[in-house]
N, C-alpha and C positions, 0 to 999 in steps of 0.2 A: 548599619545605616549611618550616614554622615550628615552633619548639619552644615549648611552654607548660608552666606548672606549675599544678597544681590548688590552689586556695585555698579551695574550698567543696565538701565532699562530703556535706553534710547533705540529708535529705529526697529521696533518690534513688529512682527507680523500681526495681522488682525486676529483676534482671539487670544493672543498672549496676554496674560494678566499678572506678571511679576512686577514688583515695585521696588525701587531703590531703597536700601536699608532694611527691607524685610528679611526674615530668616525662614529657611525652608529645609525640609528633610528630603534627602535624595533617596529614592526607592530603587533606582536602577541607574547604572553607568555603562555607557557603551561608546564605540567609535561609529560615527555616522558615515554616509557615503562620501563625504567630502574630507574625511580624515580628522574631524573635530571630535574631541572628547565631549560627550553629550550627557546631560542629566535628565532623568524623569523625576519630577518633583511631586511630593504628596500635597494634595489639596488645591491644585491649580490645573488649568487647561494645559495639556501637554502635546497638543497637535492641532493641525489645521491646514489651510491652503494659502500659499503665497499669492500676491497679486498677479503673478505670471502663471498660476495654475499648478505649481509644484506643491506636493504635500510636505509638511514639516512635522517632525516628531521630536520632542524634547528641547532643551535649551543648551546652547553652547556653554561649556564650563568657564570660559574666560569672562562671562558675565557675573561670576560669583567669586567670593573669597571663602576659604575654608574657615568656618566659624570656630572650630576647636583649635586650629593652628593659630588664628588671630588671638584667641583668648590666652594661649600659652605664651605667645610672643609679648603681649601686653604685660603679663605677669612678670616675665623675665626683665622687661624694660623697667618696670616699676621697681623691681628688686635692685637693678643696677644703679638706678638714679637715687635710691635711698640708701 
């Protein structure tokens, strides 16, 4: 399982309840019908219907940053600066 942090919560469909800055655990990763890498997250609503009647499942990965990777990069930056 991978941990991610939300970096973009704008223009979400009804029922989506992720928030900028919050951390989530990815339980499933897959490519959706539009070729987007998509995450299913633990503890949030992962599906619904768009205003145009299309179903959606999961969240586009570009809305998140990899929490573990960010933590390592910050540690390396702090080491380099000190």
